[in-house]
C-alpha positions as semicolon CSV with decimal commas, in nm:
position;residue;x (nm);y (nm);z (nm)
1;X;2,443;-0,121;-0,933
2;X;2,238;-0,172;-0,605
3;X;2,000;0,065;-0,474
4;X;1,770;0,048;-0,173
5;X;1,391;0,181;-0,150
6;X;1,262;0,240;0,201
7;X;0,886;0,321;0,213
8;X;0,792;0,490;0,525
9;X;0,415;0,400;0,532
10;X;0,163;0,446;0,816
11;X;0,137;0,080;0,911
12;X;0,461;-0,083;0,755
13;X;0,817;0,009;0,645
14;X;0,910;-0,166;0,368
15;X;1,268;-0,225;0,224
16;X;1,342;-0,310;-0,121
17;X;1,698;-0,341;-0,259
18;X;1,722;-0,398;-0,622
19;X;1,986;-0,441;-0,863
20;X;1,982;-0,197;-1,170
21;X;2,114;-0,307;-1,502
22;X;2,015;-0,069;-1,779
23;X;1,678;0,017;-1,819
24;X;1,575;-0,311;-1,597
25;X;1,605;-0,417;-1,235
26;X;1,601;-0,743;-1,027
27;X;1,504;-0,738;-0,665
28;X;1,771;-0,865;-0,440
29;X;1,613;-0,850;-0,103
30;X;1,265;-0,731;0,037
31;X;1,145;-0,707;0,382
32;X;0,893;-0,521;0,587
33;X;0,813;-0,442;0,947
34;X;0,470;-0,339;1,145
35;X;0,591;0,003;1,289
36;X;0,249;0,108;1,317
37;X;0,371;0,474;1,291
38;X;0,003;0,596;1,307
39;X;-0,104;0,410;1,573
40;X;-0,315;0,618;1,845
41;X;-0,251;0,938;1,655
42;X;-0,326;0,893;1,297
43;X;-0,680;1,094;1,320
44;X;-0,520;1,357;1,561
45;X;-0,231;1,431;1,321
46;X;0,049;1,317;1,536
47;X;0,322;1,059;1,547
48;X;0,324;0,906;1,923
49;X;0,628;0,888;2,086
50;X;0,667;0,517;2,090
51;X;0,588;0,506;1,714
52;X;0,826;0,772;1,620
53;X;1,106;0,579;1,810
54;X;0,983;0,225;1,658
55;X;1,006;0,415;1,308
56;X;1,381;0,538;1,414
57;X;1,481;0,219;1,503
58;X;1,372;0,040;1,184
59;X;1,525;0,302;0,962
60;X;1,875;0,233;1,133
61;X;1,816;-0,164;1,090
62;X;1,707;-0,089;0,711
63;X;2,013;0,118;0,651
64;X;2,227;-0,124;0,786
65;X;2,125;-0,399;0,566
66;X;2,133;-0,151;0,264
67;X;2,499;-0,080;0,345
68;X;2,609;-0,437;0,391
69;X;2,467;-0,519;0,051
70;X;2,655;-0,237;-0,094
71;X;2,385;0,000;-0,206
72;X;2,502;0,311;-0,378
73;X;2,200;0,493;-0,292
74;X;1,917;0,498;-0,012
75;X;1,558;0,643;-0,108
76;X;1,334;0,695;0,148
77;X;0,971;0,782;0,077
78;X;0,746;0,905;0,321
79;X;0,376;0,905;0,267
80;X;0,036;0,965;0,475
81;X;0,124;0,948;0,831
82;X;0,452;1,155;0,821
83;X;0,326;1,421;0,557
84;X;-0,018;1,487;0,771
85;X;0,145;1,461;1,116
86;X;0,226;1,787;1,308
87;X;0,553;1,619;1,404
88;X;0,634;1,492;1,080
89;X;0,907;1,721;1,003
90;X;1,068;1,638;1,342
91;X;1,089;1,251;1,238
92;X;1,231;1,371;0,898
93;X;1,475;1,591;1,073
94;X;1,573;1,295;1,332
95;X;1,631;1,062;1,036
96;X;1,891;1,291;0,903
97;X;2,049;1,377;1,217
98;X;2,087;1,040;1,349
99;X;2,129;0,808;1,028
100;X;2,222;1,054;0,784
101;X;1,916;0,945;0,565
102;X;1,745;1,206;0,354
103;X;1,335;1,140;0,393
104;X;1,144;1,292;0,099
105;X;0,792;1,336;0,193
106;X;0,559;1,306;-0,097
107;X;0,193;1,411;-0,166
108;X;-0,070;1,191;-0,255
109;X;-0,037;1,292;-0,658
110;X;0,311;1,172;-0,646
111;X;0,265;0,868;-0,466
112;X;-0,015;0,760;-0,691
113;X;0,243;0,823;-0,979
114;X;0,472;0,575;-0,817
115;X;0,202;0,334;-0,793
116;X;0,106;0,353;-1,129
117;X;0,484;0,301;-1,251
118;X;0,524;0,017;-1,027
119;X;0,187;-0,176;-1,096
120;X;0,215;-0,158;-1,457
121;X;0,551;-0,314;-1,463
122;X;0,409;-0,625;-1,296
123;X;0,066;-0,696;-1,480
124;X;0,049;-0,823;-1,828
125;X;0,038;-0,527;-2,107
126;X;-0,333;-0,496;-2,240
127;X;-0,529;-0,234;-2,405
128;X;-0,795;-0,240;-2,122
129;X;-0,872;0,075;-1,889
130;X;-0,777;-0,033;-1,527
131;X;-0,844;0,111;-1,193
132;X;-0,525;0,069;-0,978
133;X;-0,612;0,072;-0,593
134;X;-0,339;0,071;-0,331
135;X;-0,530;0,053;0,047
136;X;-0,268;0,181;0,272
137;X;-0,267;0,242;0,653
138;X;-0,308;0,648;0,622
139;X;-0,423;0,681;0,248
140;X;-0,589;0,496;-0,052
141;X;-0,449;0,583;-0,387
142;X;-0,663;0,559;-0,700
143;X;-0,550;0,571;-1,054
144;X;-0,754;0,522;-1,357
145;X;-0,529;0,451;-1,633
146;X;-0,407;0,221;-1,916
147;X;-0,063;0,096;-1,970
148;X;0,004;0,404;-2,156
149;X;-0,121;0,702;-1,974
150;X;-0,288;0,803;-1,647
151;X;-0,636;0,946;-1,715
152;X;-0,739;1,052;-1,337
153;X;-0,559;0,998;-1,020
154;X;-0,632;1,079;-0,660
155;X;-0,538;1,014;-0,307
156;X;-0,801;0,975;-0,043
157;X;-0,710;0,974;0,353
158;X;-0,910;0,658;0,423
159;X;-0,651;0,435;0,498
160;X;-0,733;0,119;0,698
161;X;-0,555;0,282;1,018
162;X;-0,782;0,586;0,983
163;X;-1,106;0,379;0,942
164;X;-1,013;0,157;1,205
165;X;-0,950;0,407;1,484
166;X;-1,222;0,621;1,357
167;X;-1,482;0,328;1,355
168;X;-1,390;0,013;1,452
169;X;-1,475;-0,006;1,820
170;X;-1,683;-0,342;1,900
171;X;-1,531;-0,697;1,862
172;X;-1,642;-0,809;1,635
173;X;-1,767;-0,496;1,445
174;X;-2,118;-0,396;1,473
175;X;-2,354;-0,335;1,220
176;X;-2,371;0,023;1,291
177;X;-2,015;0,063;1,271
178;X;-1,994;-0,109;0,938
179;X;-2,299;0,132;0,803
180;X;-2,121;0,423;0,960
181;X;-1,775;0,338;0,736
182;X;-1,989;0,261;0,415
183;X;-2,168;0,609;0,443
184;X;-1,813;0,784;0,527
185;X;-1,706;0,598;0,178
186;X;-1,984;0,718;-0,014
187;X;-1,905;1,065;0,078
188;X;-1,511;1,061;0,063
189;X;-1,527;0,840;-0,272
190;X;-1,777;1,027;-0,449
191;X;-1,511;1,177;-0,676
192;X;-1,379;0,836;-0,765
193;X;-1,724;0,726;-0,874
194;X;-1,785;1,027;-1,083
195;X;-1,435;0,945;-1,262
196;X;-1,517;0,618;-1,313
197;X;-1,836;0,702;-1,507
198;X;-1,627;0,952;-1,714
199;X;-1,349;0,685;-1,762
200;X;-1,498;0,366;-1,749
201;X;-1,243;0,052;-1,656
202;X;-1,252;-0,318;-1,689
203;X;-1,006;-0,443;-1,461
204;X;-0,942;-0,350;-1,081
205;X;-0,583;-0,388;-0,982
206;X;-0,517;-0,403;-0,615
207;X;-0,153;-0,335;-0,464
208;X;-0,003;-0,416;-0,163
209;X;-0,098;-0,547;0,194
210;X;-0,481;-0,560;0,203
211;X;-0,520;-0,727;-0,116
212;X;-0,228;-0,972;-0,065
213;X;-0,388;-1,062;0,254
214;X;-0,722;-1,152;0,092
215;X;-0,535;-1,350;-0,174
216;X;-0,312;-1,559;0,115
217;X;-0,659;-1,634;0,290
218;X;-0,841;-1,764;0,001
219;X;-0,536;-1,966;-0,125
220;X;-0,499;-2,107;0,223
221;X;-0,872;-2,204;0,259
222;X;-0,847;-2,374;-0,114
223;X;-0,525;-2,551;-0,056
224;X;-0,552;-2,618;0,341
225;X;-0,137;-2,575;0,314
226;X;-0,007;-2,383;0,611
227;X;0,329;-2,335;0,389
228;X;0,156;-2,133;0,112
229;X;0,359;-1,790;0,083
230;X;0,135;-1,471;0,019
231;X;0,115;-1,468;-0,388
232;X;0,296;-1,217;-0,588
233;X;0,020;-1,227;-0,852
234;X;-0,326;-1,350;-0,819
235;X;-0,662;-1,337;-1,020
236;X;-0,931;-1,303;-0,774
237;X;-1,256;-1,493;-0,779
238;X;-1,499;-1,209;-0,670
239;X;-1,737;-1,458;-0,521
240;X;-1,488;-1,611;-0,269
241;X;-1,391;-1,244;-0,189
242;X;-1,760;-1,197;-0,068
243;X;-1,739;-1,515;0,131
244;X;-1,415;-1,391;0,300
245;X;-1,555;-1,050;0,367
246;X;-1,890;-1,155;0,518
247;X;-1,694;-1,402;0,740
248;X;-1,452;-1,109;0,857
249;X;-1,759;-0,887;0,946
250;X;-1,848;-1,187;1,203
251;X;-1,517;-1,265;1,356
252;X;-1,369;-1,144;1,649
253;X;-1,001;-1,047;1,663
254;X;-0,921;-1,374;1,829
255;X;-1,077;-1,556;1,526
256;X;-0,871;-1,339;1,298
257;X;-0,531;-1,406;1,502
258;X;-0,622;-1,767;1,432
259;X;-0,700;-1,733;1,048
260;X;-0,466;-1,904;0,814
261;X;-0,294;-1,679;0,560
262;X;-0,348;-1,374;0,737
263;X;-0,039;-1,213;0,907
264;X;-0,109;-1,135;1,273
265;X;-0,030;-0,794;1,243
266;X;-0,292;-0,722;0,989
267;X;-0,552;-0,884;1,203
268;X;-0,707;-0,587;1,374
269;X;-0,736;-0,352;1,073
270;X;-0,822;-0,629;0,792
271;X;-1,204;-0,594;0,877
272;X;-1,209;-0,216;0,757
273;X;-0,983;-0,290;0,471
274;X;-1,239;-0,554;0,373
275;X;-1,524;-0,317;0,426
276;X;-1,347;-0,054;0,186
277;X;-1,271;-0,312;-0,104
278;X;-1,623;-0,452;-0,070
279;X;-1,777;-0,109;-0,119
280;X;-1,572;-0,035;-0,435
281;X;-1,642;-0,395;-0,585
282;X;-2,013;-0,319;-0,530
283;X;-2,034;0,063;-0,603
284;X;-1,848;0,031;-0,915
285;X;-1,961;-0,314;-1,046
286;X;-1,648;-0,447;-1,081
287;X;-1,624;-0,808;-1,283
288;X;-1,274;-0,835;-1,286
289;X;-1,033;-0,807;-1,004
290;X;-0,670;-0,886;-0,988
291;X;-0,325;-0,843;-0,739
292;X;-0,031;-0,642;-0,865
293;X;0,305;-0,776;-0,703
294;X;0,443;-0,403;-0,754
295;X;0,350;-0,081;-0,600
296;X;0,514;0,215;-0,449
297;X;0,855;0,111;-0,382
298;X;0,912;-0,045;-0,755
299;X;0,766;0,236;-0,893
300;X;1,031;0,454;-0,702
301;X;1,284;0,235;-0,878
302;X;1,128;0,259;-1,241
303;X;1,154;0,644;-1,194
304;X;1,487;0,624;-1,070
305;X;1,608;0,433;-1,395
306;X;1,405;0,670;-1,616
307;X;1,569;0,988;-1,419
308;X;1,900;0,826;-1,476
309;X;1,840;0,771;-1,879
310;X;1,735;1,114;-1,924
311;X;2,075;1,240;-1,752
312;X;2,283;1,040;-1,946
313;X;2,101;1,144;-2,227
314;X;2,117;1,518;-2,179
315;X;2,520;1,493;-2,107
316;X;2,574;1,321;-2,460
317;X;2,369;1,601;-2,656
């Protein structure tokens, strides 16, 4: 059977259509659109009218694609922007009214659970403890775990869109703005630092957009090849990330729009994303840092498969 998962994120809406066969799945189609649902309202907790309409139009296109690929079910998951917006329920109601789509608004804990289920499907199984991170537009999910269990998890409202609209005013970003972001992160992420002392880890696993962007930029610099696709799995050379980070701090928006390997829509917010990742690498003394090709939407499919298996088992009992 084919099912579709639509991840309604703060910056991007992601569509994954997968074919499920027993306890496994194969991705048949993926796409994303930079809806920027949080633009102009992420920190005032409102979805602006133009963003509201962009989101609904994208949902309609994604539903049409899922229908043409004979999906038996469409699962819509909304995260930070919609769950925190004063008109988030209006968006959910509009999706139901206009397209008969049920949008499930999840909290940060559930978001972290899905990310864990997805990421651990993509990376090689080891006995190592890991810190899985997903830097989104509205929030950043952090999960301390191994392949068998989660030790600790928390969602922090420090996504790239929030940091960008709250702090990044200069072009290029000023040293004072950078310092202000770092001081903000020190306060907000204090529970993560404490949890890492209680649950030491060896591997940092980065999921989704910002981490994919850093890997893609490094690969383009190394290979000088315009045809490289964003990697699905990648082991970072941390020194190369630090080099990219320092270059981004000095870059103008115009520089970043010309940067090979960086999707143009990510150019405005990549600097604050880089500051966040750089803070984590330094504060937690990370020595191994890799990219996971799977995150929330794949985790939703894993959860769907497990739920269906449990349902069938209970029916046979």
